[in-house]
N, CA, C and O of each residue as an XYZ file, in Angstrom:
952
protein
N      14.322    -21.430     37.085
C      14.211    -21.182     35.682
C      15.367    -20.392     35.240
O      15.892    -19.505     35.913
N      15.762    -20.800     33.971
C      17.088    -20.318     33.402
C      16.901    -18.815     33.143
O      15.806    -18.367     32.805
N      18.006    -18.032     33.309
C      17.975    -16.525     33.095
C      17.973    -16.417     31.479
O      18.757    -17.053     30.775
N      17.149    -15.673     31.064
C      16.987    -15.547     29.530
C      17.951    -14.974     28.912
O      18.095    -15.184     27.708
N      18.836    -14.108     29.631
C      19.996    -13.636     29.126
C      21.427    -14.285     29.430
O      22.527    -13.789     29.186
N      21.139    -15.520     30.025
C      22.501    -16.355     30.354
C      23.049    -16.927     28.943
O      22.380    -17.244     27.959
N      24.523    -16.974     29.125
C      24.948    -17.497     27.846
C      24.364    -18.854     27.494
O      24.034    -19.670     28.355
N      24.247    -19.064     26.120
C      23.749    -20.155     25.484
C      24.928    -21.157     24.942
O      25.849    -20.742     24.239
N      24.795    -22.512     25.346
C      25.825    -23.331     24.986
C      25.296    -24.326     23.952
O      24.219    -24.860     24.217
N      25.828    -24.602     22.961
C      25.337    -25.559     21.886
C      26.040    -26.738     22.064
O      27.267    -26.714     21.961
N      25.416    -27.833     22.332
C      26.022    -29.121     22.346
C      25.845    -30.022     21.258
O      24.729    -30.509     21.075
N      26.973    -30.359     20.375
C      26.735    -31.047     19.319
C      27.639    -32.557     19.468
O      28.861    -32.646     19.581
N      26.771    -33.538     19.435
C      27.190    -34.857     19.623
C      26.158    -35.906     19.160
O      24.981    -35.777     19.496
N      26.546    -36.892     18.433
C      25.594    -37.875     17.880
C      25.255    -38.874     18.943
O      24.406    -39.740     18.728
N      25.905    -38.779     20.105
C      25.518    -39.801     21.226
C      24.497    -39.136     22.137
O      24.802    -38.214     22.894
N      23.266    -39.643     22.032
C      22.103    -38.948     22.948
C      22.356    -39.164     24.225
O      21.858    -38.326     24.976
N      23.064    -40.147     24.801
C      23.196    -40.390     26.144
C      24.319    -39.477     26.531
O      24.614    -39.485     27.727
N      24.934    -38.765     25.810
C      25.882    -37.675     26.235
C      25.272    -36.410     26.129
O      25.276    -35.561     27.020
N      24.614    -36.273     24.736
C      24.028    -34.702     24.448
C      23.078    -34.288     25.531
O      23.247    -33.215     26.112
N      22.080    -35.098     25.831
C      20.862    -34.799     26.598
C      21.406    -34.610     28.189
O      21.195    -33.545     28.769
N      21.994    -35.523     28.734
C      22.290    -35.233     30.136
C      23.267    -34.113     30.179
O      23.262    -33.318     31.118
N      24.074    -34.030     29.227
C      25.222    -32.663     29.425
C      24.191    -31.462     29.351
O      24.239    -30.590     30.218
N      23.272    -31.404     28.341
C      22.324    -30.360     28.403
C      21.771    -30.208     29.717
O      21.802    -29.117     30.286
N      21.335    -31.092     30.168
C      20.412    -30.900     31.558
C      21.406    -30.325     32.548
O      21.163    -29.322     33.219
N      22.549    -31.019     32.604
C      23.529    -30.655     33.683
C      23.775    -29.061     33.622
O      23.653    -28.326     34.603
N      24.170    -28.597     32.217
C      24.453    -27.156     32.072
C      23.144    -26.230     32.417
O      23.200    -25.120     32.945
N      22.100    -26.833     32.058
C      20.989    -25.802     32.458
C      20.885    -25.776     33.974
O      20.656    -24.647     34.407
N      21.005    -26.811     34.968
C      21.100    -26.769     36.321
C      22.135    -25.677     36.655
O      21.925    -24.979     37.647
N      23.246    -25.471     35.900
C      24.372    -24.508     36.404
C      24.059    -23.231     35.964
O      24.909    -22.362     36.157
N      22.810    -22.869     35.301
C      22.422    -21.683     34.937
C      22.679    -21.298     33.531
O      22.511    -20.122     33.207
N      23.089    -22.217     32.623
C      23.168    -22.003     31.293
C      22.059    -22.145     30.364
O      21.229    -22.985     30.712
N      21.802    -21.457     29.121
C      20.708    -21.983     28.275
C      21.440    -23.071     27.461
O      22.671    -23.072     27.420
N      20.874    -23.783     26.962
C      21.460    -24.741     26.041
C      20.547    -25.217     24.741
O      19.320    -25.117     24.726
N      21.288    -25.717     23.727
C      20.785    -26.116     22.326
C      21.356    -27.114     22.212
O      22.454    -27.264     22.747
N      20.705    -28.182     21.402
C      21.137    -29.564     21.350
C      21.206    -29.825     19.801
O      20.273    -29.454     19.089
N      22.393    -30.511     19.233
C      22.323    -30.855     17.880
C      22.958    -32.249     17.971
O      23.837    -32.518     18.790
N      22.371    -33.272     16.923
C      22.987    -34.455     16.759
C      24.014    -34.652     15.719
O      24.599    -35.724     15.564
N      24.220    -33.601     15.013
C      25.210    -33.825     13.788
C      25.437    -32.186     13.404
O      24.858    -31.230     13.920
N      26.406    -32.170     12.395
C      26.950    -30.817     11.994
C      25.732    -30.030     11.257
O      25.615    -28.809     11.366
N      24.957    -30.723     10.599
C      24.070    -30.013      9.675
C      22.899    -29.189     10.738
O      22.454    -28.075     10.464
N      22.589    -29.818     11.740
C      21.571    -29.438     12.797
C      22.332    -28.164     13.510
O      21.728    -27.144     13.841
N      23.618    -28.351     13.681
C      24.486    -27.254     14.368
C      24.446    -26.126     13.557
O      24.231    -25.017     14.045
N      24.650    -26.310     12.252
C      24.719    -24.980     11.326
C      23.376    -24.254     11.471
O      23.300    -23.061     11.767
N      22.370    -25.012     11.254
C      21.297    -24.233     11.321
C      20.893    -23.522     12.630
O      20.257    -22.469     12.600
N      21.273    -24.116     13.777
C      21.115    -23.440     15.126
C      22.062    -22.310     15.298
O      21.613    -21.327     15.886
N      23.346    -22.274     14.872
C      24.159    -21.315     14.955
C      23.787    -19.973     14.083
O      24.067    -18.831     14.447
N      23.193    -20.271     13.020
C      22.597    -19.405     12.004
C      21.411    -18.582     12.629
O      21.259    -17.406     12.299
N      20.576    -19.187     13.523
C      19.424    -18.462     13.707
C      19.373    -18.176     15.415
O      18.474    -17.508     15.926
N      20.260    -18.668     16.033
C      20.449    -18.402     17.620
C      21.669    -17.775     17.893
O      22.579    -17.805     17.064
N      21.821    -17.007     19.360
C      22.785    -16.484     19.655
C      23.497    -17.317     20.580
O      23.181    -17.444     21.763
N      24.567    -17.941     19.958
C      25.301    -19.119     20.563
C      26.668    -18.570     21.298
O      27.558    -18.069     20.611
N      26.782    -18.674     22.576
C      28.121    -18.224     23.168
C      29.358    -19.180     23.285
O      30.472    -18.805     23.650
N      29.035    -20.430     22.941
C      29.995    -21.475     23.023
C      29.558    -22.705     22.339
O      28.349    -22.935     22.350
N      30.245    -23.428     21.820
C      30.060    -24.791     21.258
C      30.713    -25.903     21.757
O      31.925    -25.879     21.540
N      30.241    -27.017     22.446
C      30.773    -28.126     22.911
C      30.470    -29.109     21.834
O      29.353    -29.564     21.587
N      31.773    -29.436     21.114
C      31.474    -30.254     19.908
C      32.389    -31.328     19.792
O      33.588    -31.232     20.053
N      31.742    -32.482     19.350
C      32.276    -33.898     19.464
C      32.849    -33.946     18.229
O      32.275    -33.496     17.237
N      34.242    -34.598     18.186
C      34.794    -34.759     16.805
C      34.306    -35.815     16.112
O      33.909    -35.694     14.953
N      34.297    -36.894     16.738
C      33.736    -38.141     15.901
C      32.456    -38.377     15.892
O      31.855    -38.915     16.821
N      31.792    -37.867     14.500
C      30.327    -37.951     14.319
C      30.247    -38.319     12.855
O      31.022    -37.942     11.975
N      28.978    -39.277     12.694
C      28.809    -39.630     11.307
C      28.541    -38.447     10.316
O      27.949    -37.453     10.735
N      28.980    -38.527      8.951
C      28.633    -37.469      8.013
C      29.814    -36.495      8.466
O      30.922    -36.854      8.863
N      29.409    -35.361      8.342
C      30.576    -34.076      8.627
C      30.858    -34.346     10.116
O      30.002    -34.516     10.984
N      32.369    -34.362     10.296
C      32.806    -34.612     11.507
C      33.140    -33.256     12.126
O      33.121    -32.213     11.473
N      33.435    -33.327     13.381
C      33.496    -32.027     14.325
C      34.741    -31.215     13.911
O      34.786    -30.061     14.337
N      35.614    -31.591     13.250
C      36.885    -30.802     12.734
C      36.326    -30.121     11.667
O      36.472    -28.900     11.717
N      35.724    -30.568     10.709
C      35.127    -29.879      9.670
C      34.115    -28.835     10.221
O      34.081    -27.749      9.644
N      33.324    -29.042     11.229
C      32.369    -28.058     11.660
C      33.311    -26.828     12.304
O      33.104    -25.628     12.119
N      34.340    -27.377     13.064
C      35.066    -26.459     13.825
C      35.635    -25.350     12.799
O      35.631    -24.127     12.938
N      36.110    -26.103     11.762
C      36.830    -25.114     10.494
C      35.856    -24.100     10.232
O      36.198    -22.918     10.270
N      34.623    -24.450      9.958
C      33.536    -23.606      9.466
C      33.254    -22.541     10.528
O      33.142    -21.363     10.187
N      33.128    -22.944     11.888
C      32.797    -21.920     12.856
C      33.852    -20.888     12.874
O      33.584    -19.690     12.960
N      35.128    -21.384     12.786
C      36.395    -20.332     13.123
C      36.189    -19.527     11.654
O      36.174    -18.299     11.732
N      36.050    -20.057     10.497
C      36.117    -19.201      9.330
C      34.928    -18.090      9.293
O      35.024    -17.074      8.604
N      33.816    -18.383     10.092
C      32.781    -17.514      9.920
C      32.819    -16.586     11.114
O      31.913    -15.775     11.305
N      33.991    -16.715     12.018
C      33.973    -15.645     13.311
C      33.013    -16.097     14.337
O      32.546    -15.398     15.236
N      32.755    -17.428     14.089
C      31.668    -17.984     15.175
C      32.025    -18.002     16.611
O      33.078    -17.407     16.842
N      31.423    -18.532     17.660
C      31.653    -18.744     18.723
C      32.671    -19.705     19.104
O      32.980    -20.675     18.413
N      33.252    -19.363     20.379
C      34.244    -20.392     20.911
C      34.030    -21.745     20.731
O      32.863    -22.059     20.496
N      34.933    -22.713     20.785
C      34.700    -24.061     20.491
C      35.505    -25.011     21.496
O      36.735    -24.986     21.554
N      34.751    -25.807     22.242
C      35.372    -26.709     23.192
C      35.246    -28.246     22.680
O      34.193    -28.863     22.845
N      36.306    -28.794     22.090
C      36.055    -30.088     21.624
C      36.116    -31.246     22.391
O      36.937    -31.150     23.303
N      35.467    -32.417     22.328
C      35.179    -33.483     22.879
C      35.989    -34.621     22.115
O      35.520    -34.917     21.016
N      36.955    -35.202     22.460
C      37.843    -36.190     21.887
C      37.944    -37.566     22.488
O      37.796    -37.670     23.706
N      38.167    -38.563     21.802
C      38.468    -39.786     22.445
C      39.825    -39.774     22.930
O      40.679    -38.974     22.548
N      40.027    -40.828     23.916
C      41.254    -40.814     24.468
C      42.465    -41.175     23.563
O      43.587    -40.984     24.033
N      42.345    -41.669     22.336
C      43.400    -42.227     21.369
C      43.578    -41.187     20.262
O      44.489    -41.196     19.434
N      42.510    -40.217     20.363
C      42.467    -39.371     19.144
C      43.355    -38.020     19.357
O      42.876    -36.907     19.141
N      44.857    -38.247     19.854
C      45.740    -37.090     19.985
C      45.931    -36.199     18.676
O      46.094    -34.980     18.725
N      45.891    -36.951     17.491
C      46.262    -36.080     16.281
C      44.983    -35.336     16.080
O      45.135    -34.138     15.842
N      43.747    -35.782     16.124
C      42.629    -34.963     16.137
C      42.455    -33.835     17.044
O      41.830    -32.816     16.751
N      43.058    -34.067     18.206
C      43.083    -32.849     19.194
C      44.037    -31.753     18.699
O      43.649    -30.585     18.672
N      45.302    -32.104     18.297
C      46.169    -31.125     17.748
C      45.633    -30.401     16.574
O      45.753    -29.180     16.472
N      45.047    -31.130     15.691
C      44.434    -30.590     14.387
C      43.315    -29.608     14.775
O      43.148    -28.543     14.179
N      42.468    -30.074     15.929
C      41.460    -29.024     16.213
C      41.946    -27.885     16.872
O      41.439    -26.801     16.583
N      42.934    -27.950     17.795
C      43.541    -26.660     18.190
C      44.030    -25.811     17.136
O      43.832    -24.596     17.156
N      44.692    -26.422     16.171
C      45.344    -25.646     15.101
C      44.325    -25.029     14.122
O      44.654    -24.109     13.373
N      43.090    -25.546     14.139
C      41.989    -25.058     13.406
C      41.486    -23.767     14.133
O      40.806    -22.981     13.473
N      41.769    -23.485     15.451
C      41.279    -22.510     16.181
C      40.290    -22.902     17.321
O      39.737    -22.043     18.009
N      40.108    -24.140     17.476
C      39.476    -24.486     18.849
C      40.031    -24.012     20.223
O      41.248    -23.916     20.381
N      39.289    -23.762     21.063
C      39.694    -22.790     22.076
C      40.109    -23.923     23.216
O      40.763    -23.547     24.189
N      39.810    -24.995     23.115
C      40.175    -26.085     24.342
C      39.592    -27.381     23.800
O      38.903    -27.454     22.782
N      39.999    -28.566     24.713
C      39.436    -29.740     24.436
C      39.459    -30.504     25.713
O      40.187    -30.151     26.641
N      38.643    -31.592     25.785
C      38.314    -32.471     26.652
C      38.227    -33.732     26.286
O      37.634    -34.034     25.250
N      38.941    -34.867     27.271
C      39.072    -36.164     26.638
C      37.790    -36.871     27.144
O      37.396    -36.562     28.269
N      37.115    -37.768     26.441
C      36.038    -38.708     26.818
C      36.675    -39.813     27.487
O      37.811    -40.120     27.127
N      36.083    -40.480     28.449
C      35.013    -39.875     29.323
C      35.485    -38.713     30.224
O      36.642    -38.664     30.640
N      34.584    -37.809     30.504
C      34.896    -36.596     31.138
C      34.110    -36.534     32.284
O      33.033    -37.123     32.382
N      34.771    -35.613     33.445
C      33.901    -35.452     34.552
C      32.977    -34.066     34.129
O      33.587    -33.151     33.576
N      31.522    -33.913     34.385
C      31.024    -32.945     34.103
C      31.507    -31.667     34.744
O      31.433    -30.611     34.116
N      32.056    -31.720     36.110
C      32.445    -30.614     36.631
C      33.671    -30.032     35.986
O      33.923    -28.830     36.066
N      34.433    -30.891     35.346
C      35.640    -30.396     34.718
C      35.315    -29.660     33.524
O      35.968    -28.656     33.238
N      34.278    -30.102     32.729
C      33.643    -29.473     31.411
C      33.258    -28.141     31.910
O      33.674    -27.097     31.408
N      32.377    -28.213     33.006
C      31.716    -26.919     33.348
C      32.903    -25.780     33.507
O      32.813    -24.633     33.069
N      34.062    -26.341     34.238
C      35.379    -25.348     34.597
C      35.670    -24.748     33.373
O      35.662    -23.527     33.218
N      35.966    -25.679     32.360
C      36.484    -25.429     31.012
C      35.618    -24.473     30.436
O      36.150    -23.472     29.956
N      34.343    -24.586     30.387
C      33.095    -23.685     29.755
C      33.419    -22.274     30.185
O      33.645    -21.306     29.458
N      33.398    -22.340     31.540
C      33.415    -20.888     32.260
C      34.697    -20.211     32.228
O      34.802    -18.998     32.412
N      35.735    -21.034     31.983
C      37.022    -20.423     31.443
C      36.986    -19.625     30.150
O      37.403    -18.472     30.037
N      36.479    -20.313     29.249
C      36.471    -19.932     27.920
C      35.595    -18.708     27.858
O      35.959    -17.754     27.170
N      34.387    -18.668     28.578
C      33.492    -17.486     28.383
C      34.047    -16.466     29.026
O      33.861    -15.337     28.572
N      34.788    -16.637     30.134
C      35.448    -15.432     30.816
C      36.312    -14.733     29.779
O      36.345    -13.502     29.791
N      37.028    -15.429     28.867
C      37.826    -14.916     28.004
C      37.214    -14.199     26.832
O      37.825    -13.337     26.201
N      35.897    -14.612     26.542
C      35.255    -13.896     25.510
C      34.538    -12.842     25.726
O      33.970    -12.802     26.817
N      34.371    -11.847     24.905
C      33.861    -10.412     25.136
C      32.455    -10.560     25.011
O      31.967    -11.463     24.332
N      31.658     -9.579     25.734
C      30.057     -9.697     25.620
C      29.718     -9.703     24.048
O      28.822    -10.472     23.699
N      30.344     -8.924     23.071
C      29.942     -8.995     21.753
C      31.291     -8.635     21.041
O      32.172     -7.956     21.568
N      31.342     -9.111     19.920
C      32.539     -8.641     18.935
C      32.305     -7.318     18.380
O      31.167     -6.942     18.098
N      33.337     -6.598     18.212
C      33.008     -5.178     17.573
C      32.874     -5.436     16.226
O      33.407     -6.454     15.783
N      32.095     -4.507     15.295
C      31.939     -4.716     14.011
C      33.338     -4.232     13.147
O      34.211     -3.525     13.650
N      33.369     -4.682     11.939
C      34.634     -3.977     11.265
C      34.457     -2.527     11.063
O      33.332     -2.037     11.168
N      35.497     -1.799     10.780
C      35.331     -0.544     10.594
C      34.601     -0.028      9.211
O      34.729     -0.739      8.214
N      33.900      1.090      9.131
C      33.230      1.351      7.995
C      34.249      2.129      7.149
O      35.312      2.369      7.721
N      34.113      2.562      5.897
C      34.823      3.325      5.031
C      35.822      2.501      4.179
O      36.677      1.784      4.698
N      35.664      2.644      2.828
C      36.642      1.935      1.821
C      38.120      2.587      1.857
O      38.337      3.799      1.878
N      39.004      1.664      1.860
C      40.430      2.041      1.928
C      41.071      1.148      0.963
O      40.659      0.036      0.633
N      42.347      1.877      0.452
C      43.242      1.189     -0.542
C      44.533      0.824      0.153
O      44.971      1.406      1.146
N      45.066     -0.138     -0.430
C      46.324     -0.621      0.089
C      47.040     -1.598     -0.989
O      46.372     -2.553     -1.384
N      48.101     -1.458     -1.396
C      48.913     -2.340     -2.226
C      48.113     -3.002     -3.492
O      48.177     -4.179     -3.846
N      47.291     -1.879     -4.125
C      46.629     -2.204     -5.374
C      45.211     -2.810     -4.995
O      44.439     -3.178     -5.880
N      44.899     -2.898     -3.653
C      43.460     -3.615     -3.628
C      42.620     -2.400     -2.789
O      43.215     -1.621     -2.045
N      41.378     -2.357     -2.981
C      40.341     -1.560     -2.379
C      39.739     -2.528     -1.444
O      39.477     -3.693     -1.741
N      39.519     -1.934     -0.200
C      38.844     -2.983      0.902
C      37.434     -2.366      1.115
O      37.353     -1.226      1.573
N      36.399     -3.026      0.823
C      34.984     -2.419      1.146
C      34.485     -3.342      2.244
O      33.991     -4.431      1.950
N      34.609     -2.907      3.594
C      34.325     -3.513      4.886
C      32.698     -3.770      4.722
O      32.312     -4.904      5.007
N      31.875     -2.959      4.353
C      30.339     -3.092      4.429
C      30.105     -4.156      3.491
O      29.280     -4.986      3.874
N      30.648     -4.354      2.301
C      30.278     -5.206      1.297
C      31.198     -6.557      1.523
O      31.078     -7.548      0.804
N      32.028     -6.474      2.493
C      32.934     -7.529      2.860
C      33.669     -8.197      1.520
O      33.705     -9.397      1.250
N      34.232     -7.121      0.769
C      34.997     -7.466     -0.542
C      36.243     -6.788     -0.686
O      36.445     -5.681     -0.188
N      37.114     -7.443     -1.376
C      38.267     -6.611     -1.959
C      38.123     -6.466     -3.448
O      37.459     -7.313     -4.046
N      38.739     -5.370     -4.174
C      38.608     -5.251     -5.433
C      40.090     -4.843     -5.906
O      40.737     -4.060     -5.212
N      40.587     -5.342     -7.011
C      41.747     -4.975     -7.747
C      41.615     -5.199     -9.091
O      40.578     -5.534     -9.664
N      42.806     -4.986     -9.633
C      43.062     -5.137    -11.200
C      42.535     -6.611    -11.605
O      42.046     -6.744    -12.727
N      42.605     -7.583    -10.845
C      42.229     -8.933    -11.110
C      40.691     -9.220    -11.054
O      40.261    -10.278    -11.514
N      39.917     -8.354    -10.533
C      38.658     -8.460    -10.141
C      38.307     -8.401     -8.684
O      39.136     -7.929     -7.905
N      37.179     -8.828     -8.258
C      36.790     -8.656     -6.648
C      37.169    -10.097     -6.055
O      37.521    -11.074     -6.716
N      37.018    -10.014     -4.660
C      37.157    -11.157     -3.905
C      36.373    -11.026     -2.761
O      36.391     -9.991     -2.094
N      35.654    -12.037     -2.467
C      34.729    -11.995     -1.052
C      35.584    -12.457      0.039
O      36.431    -13.349     -0.010
N      35.219    -11.669      1.110
C      35.771    -11.996      2.316
C      34.854    -12.629      3.301
O      33.686    -12.239      3.307
N      35.263    -13.644      4.216
C      34.482    -14.000      5.357
C      34.316    -12.936      6.140
O      34.890    -11.878      5.882
N      33.376    -13.105      7.375
C      33.195    -12.033      8.350
C      34.666    -12.037      9.245
O      35.072    -10.956      9.672
N      35.323    -13.093      9.468
C      36.354    -13.138     10.262
C      37.717    -12.571      9.382
O      38.557    -11.940     10.025
N      37.910    -12.766      8.101
C      38.576    -12.139      7.274
C      38.512    -10.707      7.269
O      39.445     -9.951      7.541
N      37.274    -10.365      6.921
C      36.841     -8.922      6.918
C      37.403     -7.936      8.192
O      37.945     -6.833      8.117
N      37.076     -8.733      9.352
C      37.314     -7.876     10.649
C      38.947     -7.942     10.643
O      39.568     -6.883     10.742
N      39.572     -9.055     10.541
C      40.974     -9.092     10.639
C      41.804     -8.185      9.633
O      42.894     -7.705      9.942
N      41.295     -8.025      8.609
C      41.926     -7.218      7.486
C      41.789     -5.736      7.939
O      42.701     -4.909      7.895
N      40.474     -5.509      8.398
C      40.204     -4.168      8.862
C      41.112     -3.454     10.119
O      41.285     -2.251     10.312
N      41.614     -4.573     10.884
C      42.700     -4.285     11.981
C      43.819     -3.810     11.423
O      44.245     -2.709     11.773
N      44.463     -4.563     10.473
C      45.549     -4.334      9.976
C      45.485     -2.816      9.083
O      46.442     -2.043      9.113
N      44.508     -2.585      8.473
C      44.339     -1.502      7.841
C      44.347     -0.175      8.826
O      44.674      0.975      8.531
N      43.935     -0.640      9.950
C      43.956      0.561     11.103
C      45.311      0.918     11.574
O      45.610      2.006     12.066
N      46.180     -0.173     11.367
C      47.555     -0.035     11.838
C      48.691     -0.455     11.007
O      49.511     -1.286     11.398
N      48.745      0.189      9.728
C      49.595     -0.276      8.898
C      50.986     -0.163      9.379
O      51.366      0.695     10.176
N      51.867     -1.255      8.746
C      53.356     -1.119      9.035
C      53.499     -1.223     10.614
O      54.485     -0.720     11.153
N      52.727     -1.734     11.203
C      52.875     -1.848     12.748
C      52.761     -3.557     13.017
O      51.895     -4.278     12.522
N      53.770     -3.958     13.850
C      53.756     -5.278     14.017
C      52.596     -5.579     15.104
O      52.347     -4.810     16.033
N      52.026     -6.606     14.905
C      50.882     -6.994     15.828
C      51.013     -8.229     16.148
O      50.990     -9.104     15.283
N      51.172     -8.497     17.445
C      51.409    -10.117     17.977
C      50.139    -10.768     17.767
O      49.092    -10.156     17.554
N      50.269    -12.189     17.839
C      49.033    -12.969     17.816
C      48.180    -12.792     19.063
O      46.998    -13.034     18.820
N      48.398    -12.475     20.210
C      47.736    -12.171     21.387
C      46.945    -10.826     21.144
O      45.769    -10.686     21.480
N      47.600     -9.982     20.612
C      46.937     -8.499     20.124
C      45.687     -8.893     19.047
O      44.525     -8.509     19.182
N      46.152     -9.679     18.035
C      45.127     -9.961     17.039
C      43.968    -10.751     17.494
O      42.837    -10.490     17.082
N      44.230    -11.814     18.421
C      43.219    -12.480     19.094
C      42.284    -11.748     19.773
O      41.070    -11.940     19.711
N      43.009    -10.655     20.619
C      41.927     -9.933     21.676
C      41.247     -8.998     20.760
O      40.064     -8.737     20.979
N      41.855     -8.465     19.762
C      40.922     -7.407     19.012
C      39.945     -8.109     17.833
O      39.071     -7.409     17.323
N      40.098     -9.373     17.455
C      39.364    -10.069     16.764
C      38.193    -10.771     17.520
O      37.016    -10.618     17.192
N      38.574    -11.490     18.473
C      37.440    -12.271     19.278
C      37.627    -12.151     20.621
O      36.946    -12.891     21.332
N      38.549    -11.235     21.248
C      38.307    -11.162     22.532
C      38.894    -12.258     23.457
O      38.837    -12.244     24.687
N      39.503    -13.269     22.634
C      39.938    -14.504     23.569
C      41.302    -14.297     24.054
O      42.089    -13.539     23.486
N      41.588    -14.986     25.129
C      42.977    -14.864     25.656
C      43.801    -15.810     24.743
O      43.466    -16.943     24.396
N      44.921    -15.156     24.420
C      45.860    -16.033     23.584
C      46.484    -17.064     24.184
O      46.743    -17.002     25.386
N      46.790    -18.085     23.474
C      47.446    -19.449     24.060
C      48.278    -19.765     23.049
O      48.114    -19.407     21.882
N      49.351    -20.562     23.538
C      50.526    -20.846     22.690
C      49.923    -21.720     21.421
O      50.310    -21.583     20.261
N      48.861    -22.683     21.880
C      48.566    -23.481     20.742
C      47.322    -23.122     19.839
O      46.827    -23.900     19.024
N      46.850    -21.740     20.114
C      45.672    -21.432     19.587
C      46.278    -20.786     18.240
O      47.067    -19.841     18.222
N      45.724    -21.526     17.016
C      46.431    -21.103     15.588
C      45.178    -20.499     14.704
O      45.148    -20.603     13.477
N      44.051    -19.792     15.550
C      43.013    -19.267     14.709
C      43.641    -18.207     13.849
O      43.423    -18.214     12.638
N      44.342    -17.373     14.354
C      44.992    -16.180     13.687
C      45.892    -16.632     12.557
O      45.871    -16.015     11.492
N      46.700    -17.704     12.741
C      47.483    -18.031     11.580
C      46.824    -18.566     10.462
O      47.264    -18.454      9.318
N      45.573    -19.261     10.816
C      44.823    -19.911      9.784
C      44.184    -18.710      9.113
O      44.140    -18.788      7.885
N      43.693    -17.646      9.649
C      43.001    -16.735      8.973
C      44.046    -15.788      8.315
O      43.664    -15.147      7.335
N      45.215    -15.646      8.714
C      46.306    -14.881      8.112
C      46.799    -15.687      6.603
O      47.096    -15.105      5.560
N      46.785    -17.035      6.812
C      46.919    -17.891      5.558
C      45.894    -17.650      4.480
O      46.228    -17.608      3.296
N      44.438    -17.465      4.947
C      43.470    -17.407      3.979
C      43.489    -16.252      3.327
O      43.180    -16.133      2.141
N      43.946    -15.111      4.256
C      43.946    -13.658      3.600
C      45.077    -13.607      2.599
O      44.915    -13.029      1.524
N      46.308    -14.239      2.942
C      47.401    -14.278      1.951
C      46.900    -14.819      0.591
O      47.080    -14.221     -0.469
N      46.225    -16.058      0.719
C      45.868    -16.538     -0.672
C      45.015    -15.586     -1.356
O      44.999    -15.563     -2.587
N      44.263    -14.753     -0.621
C      43.419    -13.875     -1.478
C      44.069    -12.429     -1.984
O      43.550    -11.712     -2.839
N      45.207    -12.171     -1.340
C      45.820    -10.770     -1.561
C      46.954    -10.819     -2.060
O      47.230     -9.915     -2.848
N      47.812    -11.691     -1.830
C      49.189    -11.947     -2.224
C      49.374    -12.575     -3.682
O      48.595    -13.453     -4.053
N      50.361    -12.145     -4.470
C      50.516    -12.765     -5.788
C      51.275    -14.103     -5.641
O      51.220    -14.949     -6.534
N      51.994    -14.288     -4.489
C      52.494    -15.718     -4.178
C      52.365    -15.921     -2.634
O      53.217    -15.467     -1.870
N      51.231    -16.643     -2.180
C      51.063    -16.616     -0.676
C      52.028    -17.350     -0.001
O      52.043    -17.310      1.229
N      52.859    -18.032     -0.633
C      53.991    -18.746      0.054
C      55.319    -17.821      0.126
O      56.356    -18.240      0.640
N      55.203    -16.588     -0.406
C      56.325    -15.553     -0.350
C      55.708    -14.234     -0.088
O      55.913    -13.282     -0.841
N      54.941    -14.154      0.983
C      54.023    -12.824      1.128
C      54.929    -11.616      1.142
O      55.970    -11.632      1.799
N      54.600    -10.697      0.516
C      55.012     -9.171      0.549
C      54.063     -8.139      1.115
O      54.559     -7.108      1.568
N      52.881     -8.288      1.137
C      51.878     -7.485      1.793
C      51.737     -7.702      3.318
O      52.036     -6.782      4.079
N      51.269     -8.952      3.814
C      51.064     -9.317      4.979
C      52.129    -10.122      5.443
O      52.063    -11.351      5.418
N      53.201     -9.435      5.906
C      54.502    -10.372      6.367
C      54.579    -10.972      7.762
O      53.951    -10.347      8.616
N      55.152    -11.938      8.116
C      55.515    -12.530      9.221
C      56.718    -11.701      9.933
O      57.735    -11.432      9.294
N      56.562    -11.335     11.193
C      57.714    -10.778     11.877
C      57.996    -11.860     13.084
O      57.334    -12.003     14.112
N      59.234    -12.623     12.642
C      59.594    -13.755     13.550
C      59.596    -13.338     14.925
O      60.172    -12.294     15.231
N      59.016    -14.039     15.780
C      59.065    -13.793     17.088
C      58.189    -12.680     17.549
O      58.083    -12.543     18.767
N      57.507    -11.814     16.717
C      56.703    -10.663     16.950
C      55.269    -10.948     16.776
O      54.439    -10.888     17.683
N      54.987    -11.321     15.313
C      53.553    -11.392     14.908
C      53.555    -11.201     13.308
O      54.244    -11.789     12.474
N      52.589    -10.216     13.132
C      52.500    -10.012     11.585
C      52.327     -8.432     11.351
O      51.946     -7.706     12.269
N      52.609     -7.971     10.150
C      52.662     -6.673      9.744
C      52.204     -6.497      8.322
O      52.593     -7.125      7.337
N      51.220     -5.436      8.392
C      50.753     -4.998      6.889
C      51.875     -4.186      6.241
O      51.975     -3.045      6.693
N      52.658     -4.490      5.374
C      53.708     -3.830      4.706
C      53.456     -2.954      3.637
O      54.140     -3.018      2.615
N      52.375     -1.993      3.791
C      51.777     -1.318      2.799
C      51.224     -0.076      3.313
O      50.758     -0.118      4.452
N      51.191      1.085      2.639
C      50.457      2.306      2.857
C      49.149      2.132      2.728
O      48.704      1.468      1.792
N      48.269      2.766      3.750
C      46.689      2.741      3.406
C      46.186      4.294      3.237
O      46.558      5.285      3.865
N      45.370      4.200      2.347
C      44.562      5.503      1.934
C      43.108      5.376      2.036
O      42.578      4.284      1.829
N      42.481      6.326      2.316
C      41.048      6.354      2.039
C      40.666      6.207      0.605
O      41.352      6.718     -0.280
N      39.549      5.496      0.346
C      39.318      5.423     -1.089
C      37.951      6.328     -1.404
O      36.986      6.363     -0.641
N      38.030      6.953     -2.493
C      36.971      8.057     -2.806
C      35.811      7.133     -3.536
O      34.773      7.655     -3.944
C-alpha cells in the first residue's frame, strides 16, 4: 500500500499506453500518482491536489505541454519533467527556458525516468515559504504581499504567487546582488542549473509591471556575471 504522505506525481500525457503504465510503475516505486490526458485535466488536479512533481508530455492536442509548463512556472507550481520526442530539440530548449527542471526523450527507460524524478525531488524543499507579511514601499510602488498587489501613481497591478514571492525576497535585501542560484533556492528550493531560466522569466515579468521601460530597467537591474539587484531603498508602509 502506498504511503499516504509519499510524494504525489502528476503524469500528463494524451497517450494512454504511456500514461497508465508509467503511473503503475511509479506507484510500485512508492509514489502516489495522478493521471491527466490533457492540460485542462492537469490544471484541475493541480488546483485541488498537493502535487510534488509533474511529468509532462510536450506534444498534446489542444493546449500543449509548453503552454502548461509556462502556466505552472508562473503560478509557482511544482517542478516539471518534460517528455519530448527525439527530434524536438527546439521544444526541449524552450521548455527549459520556460523553467522546466529537466527533460527526457521518448522512448525512455522507466528506470531513468525514476532516477530523474528522485533527483528533482531531492532538490525540492518540503514546502515553499510564504512571502513576508507587511506592506513596503520602493521606487514609487507599495507592495502588499497579502493581497499580492502593487500600487502606485498609475494604479494597482496584480502579482502572481511566484512574482509576489520573488519581489518579497528583493525587498528583504535591497541593493544586494542576488545570484540566480540564490534566488532559485529562496523561491523554490531547487538546485540551480545553467539552463534553468525560471528566474529570468519571472524577472522579465516583474520588470514589465514595475519598470517605466522594461528593456532599460532602473529598479530591478542585472549585474552581469552576478545576478540581479533591487536598485531602490525600501521602507515600511503605513
